[in-house]
KOLDRENFI-714449 format. One record per residue (C-alpha): residue in one letter; z, x, y. Coordinates in steps of 0.5 Angstrom, whole numbers, plus 500, padded with zeros to 3 digits. Each point is the difference from the previous one (the first is absolute). Example, Ala and Ser with C-alpha at 12.3 -4.5 7.8 and 13.67 -1.06 7.14 Angstrom:
KOLDRENFI-714449
A516525491/S498502507/
end
This chain:
KOLDRENFI-714449
M664845174/T498502507/D502496506/H494501504/V493500498/Q494502505/V495494499/D495503505/K501508501/F493501503/P499495506/S494500504/H503503506/T507502502/F501496506/H500493502/I499496507/P506496501/V500493504/M499501507/G501494505/T497493497/G493502502/Y498507500/T500501492/A499492498/D493502497/T501507499/P500500492/L493497501/K498506504/V503506495/A502497494/R494501496/Y501508502/G507499496/I504500506/S506494500/S502497507/V505495502/I498493503/S505496504/L502493498/V503498506/D494497504/D497495495/V496497506/L497507501/L498500492/E497494500/Q495502506/L499506496/R498496494/R495496504/Y497506503/Y499504494/S498494496/E494499505/R498507500/E500501493/G497493498/E507498497/P501492499/Y505498506/T505494500/E505500506/I507500498/R503496507/N507501503/G502493498/D498500492/E504500495/D503507498/A495503505/R504507501/A500502493/R493497498/R497504506/I503507498/T498498492/A493499503/Y499506504/L503505495/N495497494/L495501505/L501507501/D501501493/R493497498/L497504506/I503507498/E499499493/R492499502/D500506504/T504504495/E495498495/A494502504/L503507502/R501501493/M493499498/S497504506/P497506499/F503507500/E496502506/P501502507/D503495505/T501495494/E507496499/I502503494/T498507503/R505498506/Y505497495/F501507496/E499504506/L506497504/L505501494/P505505500/D500506495/S501496493/P497500493/G495495503/K498505506/A499506495/L496496495/Y495498506/H500507502/R498502493/M495495500/L497502506/G499507498/T497499493/N493501499/D500496493/A497494501/E503496494/Q507503502/R499498507/V498493498/E506500495/M505502505/Q497495505/A502494495/E507503499/L501500508/R497493501/L506498495/M505504504/V498496507/K506496501/R501495506/G506500505/R505495500/I501494505/D507501501/V504494505/N506501504/I505494501/M505502506/T506496497/K503499507/I494496502/D502493496/R500494504/A503494497/S498495505/D494497502/N497500508/K505494502/G506503497/D501496494/P502504493/R494501495/P502500493/S502507498/E494502496/L496498506/S503506505/D495505502/A502506495/L501495494/S493497502/A497507500/L503502494/R497494496/G493502503/V501507497/A502497494/D495495499/S494505502/D496504494/I501507503/E504505497/T504503506/C507503502/L504495504/V503504505/L507497503/S502503506/A506499505/G506499495/L502495495/N499493501/T503497494/R497493500/L493504500/F502505495/G503494496/Y493496500/L497506498/S503499493/T496493499/F493504499/D498502494/S495505503/F506505502/Y502500493/P497505494/D495496496/D499501493/Q498507500/G505502505/R496500506/L502498507/K494496503/K504500507/Q505505502/V506500504/V500506506/L506500504/K499504507/V507503501/S503505505/D506503495/F502501493/R506495500/S496494502/A495502495/L505500495/I503493502/Q493496501/G498503493/K506498496/F499493504/L493499497/G502504494/R505494498/N494495501/G496504495/L495503506/W498507500/V500504506/S493504499/E501504506/F505502505/R496501507/I504504504/E499500508/S503504505/S504495504/L497502507/N494505499/C496494498/G496494503/G501493502/H508498499/A505506499/F506498496/V504505503/T506503496/E506503502/G497507500/H498501493/L494505500/L494500496/G501506496/P507499497/I498493498/L494503496/E505505497/D504494498/F494497497/R498507497/N507500496/G501493499/R494497497/Q503500493/T506497503/I496494502/L497500493/D507500497/K503495505/V494495499/R499500493/P505496497/G500494504/Y492500500/E500501492/K505494500/A496496505/L494501496/K503498493/S503494503/R493498502/G497501493/I496506502/A499506496/V504506502/S496507499/D504506499/D496503506/L502498507/P494498504/E497505505/Q505501507/R497504505/V502503507/T496500506/V501502507/Q497499506/G502500508/G497506504/I497504495/G494504505/T498506496/S497502493/Q506505500/E505494501/D497496495/K500505495/F507502501/M502492499/L496500493/T503507498/R507501503/Y502493499/G496498494/V498494503/D494496496/G496499507/T500500507/G498494505/W496502506/A499494506/T500502507/P494505500/F496495496/L500496507/L495505502/V495499494/P496494502/E497499493/V507499497/T504496505/N499494505/V501503507/D495498506/E496505504/A504500506/H507501496/I497506496/D498504506/R507499503/L503502493/A496506500/K503502507/A507498499/Q505505501/S508500498/D502496506/D494494499/V504498493/Y507498501/L506496496/S500493503/D504494500/S494496500/S501497493/P503493500/L503502493/G505504504/V498506497/P497507503/F493500500/W495505502/M495498505/L494504504/R501499507/T493499502/S498494495/D497494503/S506496497/E505504504/I496500506/E499493500/R508499499/K502504506/S494496504/R503493498/I507503503/D497502506/K497493501/G507497499/C498497494/P503504494/G499499493/S494498496/G497494496/C503499493/S494498496/K502503493/G508500500/Y501505495/L506503503/V504494503/K507500499/H504497507/T503493500/E504501505/F496495505/S497495495/K500498493/K493503500/V500507498/L497505506/C498507500/G503505504/A494502503/S497493502/R500497507/A504494498/Y506505498/Q499505505/K500494506/K506497497/K504507499/L498503507/E503493503/Q506501496/I501507502/E499498507/A506495500/S504505497/G503504506/L497507498/S497504506/G498507501/E498504494/E503496495/L496494502/L494505500/F502502493/A501493497/R493498503/F496506497/K503499493/V497493500/T494501503/E498506496/K499496494/A493500498/C495495496/I499505494/C499495494/N493498504/D498506504/L501505494/S493496497/G497502507/G496506497/A497496494/M498494505/L497504505/K496505495/L498495495/D498495506/I504495498/D504498506/P497504506/R506498505/A505503495/K505505503/T502506496/T507503498/V500507497/C506502496/C498507498/G506505499/P501506504/N496504495/I494498504/A501505506/N498506495/F493496498/S495500506/A493499497/V497494496/A499502493/T496498494/L503498493/E497507498/E503504505/M507496500/I501501492/G497508501/H506500505/I505497495/Y498505494/G499506505/R493501499/L500500508/S504498506/I499495505/T506501504/D500504507/S508501500/P501507497/D507500503/R501493497/P508500497/H501499493/M500492498/F508501499/V501503507/C496495503/E504495496/I507503503/G497500507/L499493499/Y507498497/F503504506/D496496505/E502494497/L507502499/E501503508/K497493502/Q505496496/V506504502/N498500508/E500492499/F506500496/N503505506/A498495505/G503494496/R493497498/S501501492/E504495495/R501506496/G506504500/A501508501/G501501492/Y493498499/F497505505/N505505497/K498499493/F492500502/K502507503/E503502494/N494498496/M495504504/A504506500/G501500492/G492499500/I499506505/E505504495/Y496498494/Y493502503/R503507501/T500501493/I493498499/V497505505/D498505495/E496495496/L495499507/P494504501/A502507503/E497499507/N503493501/R508502499/A501503506/S498494504/F504496495/I506503501/G500501507/K499492501/L506499495/N504504505/H497496506/Y502493497/E507503497/K502502507/K498494503/L504496495/E506504502/A499498507/L499493499/K506497503/I503493497/K505496504/E506497496/S499493502/A495496504/T502493502/F494496503/D496495496/Y493498501/S500496494/T501493504/V493502504/T496503495/P496498494/S505502494/P496505495/V498500493/A504504495/D497507499/S503501494/S495501494/L506498495/P501493497/V501494505/
end
């Protein structure tokens, strides 16, 4: 009996394109899936997905009937309809690619030229090199059979799960945002990976068990697979066991750096990516052993045949990977099954939705142009491009004396302190009332300025993250764009083609202009130190609800991570070792010099929005 069978040993590509915002990758599968590349769509914004369905239906001559906001089960039906449209169009494009001639500049030639070194690529080169016409035809027929489309993967952020309507009245549980999105995926025709991020939502995870498409069919296949985005081994094990007890298999643990990423950053207590990868490298069998009993028991209780072989369980990693050497190190040193490349693809216009103005700003962005903000109404740190139109507009409204924005979509509403109707922390209505409360609180000087800033920093991201798509596709020329790139964008300064970016990933060429760029592990240490220093300064000034023990543990975990990195230095390329060690020494000294007070008493919680828990463990 084997514990782990590899269902697909030769995927087309060793990387995927993770979800970016709500609009940047909303139609990416339509652009890259026919080349065997999998990418992830956000399901937060069903309004955007309906707009895109109309756009592509009209462009491709597909029938379109609008699903209106007030229609029954509109959110789920919109998601189902959009995913089914993409599935039909991608299947059409893939079949056309498969039947195109093996000639220069054709789609099938592009497919095989993009591939990494693999059995398919090797056969392709042998076909090109043979002079035997009959053999060439046979090889081409075999190659056509090897063409495999990438997946349309989908992401549900578990913390975004409104349970009330726009008036503040409770909805039936199954009509909450996350559950409706899940239903939309389950009812669709696509074979997909459902990527669940931001922690365990017990209501959502329980609802997942009501759909047969997430369970093995008669042949043991999973038409729809569950992927968990995780930030550490412990949370992966907890969530894997929870799902396993319901007969649901986690097909992939998608490890993401908690800070060296884009979008929301679910900051851990200084747990660095390298040690986390080491935990998974050593603990993959442990997960299988711990999950298996509950999983098999649950399948039997549902009358589903239990196979001797468990389904495939992949481990992938993403967050800050910037060179082919780093990509290869992830695959070889830690044995991961794939990598995720996100932020660099914002500079590939044929892949992601970024309007021309913001592509130019991204290409010019330096490290200071991207910062970890408190702009998200979720209360979770959020990476922001300072020069994005949305951010410029937010500051302009403050300068004009009318902070906050209109709340047209309301996906991030959570405040009920001023009315029955739930308000978003970025909305004009909420910020007006909150600022009035602060003015009446008796605060003055720096305390007053700080309290005001914490309120007005919140930005309308659920609407403006679709701005790039709205502008690029000319759906709404008035849209404002929020760009949530990660800090890795500073290492890329030129617009690239798909061939160039994939060539960069696989080491066929280099498109970065930062030869002295620190290793991704060192970059993450720097980001973590900056975040720790910021939090400690706030604590020492009496502006933190956390205790000294939290910050001491944070320091301890970072120090342990640095010590771990010293043990793998010899596995890095020889030319990188001296710089790597130098950076470790630098941050070790900075950690030692960071002083944490034993206690601090001032509490700003009465005048600032309460943060959402940032743990990736069960809620």
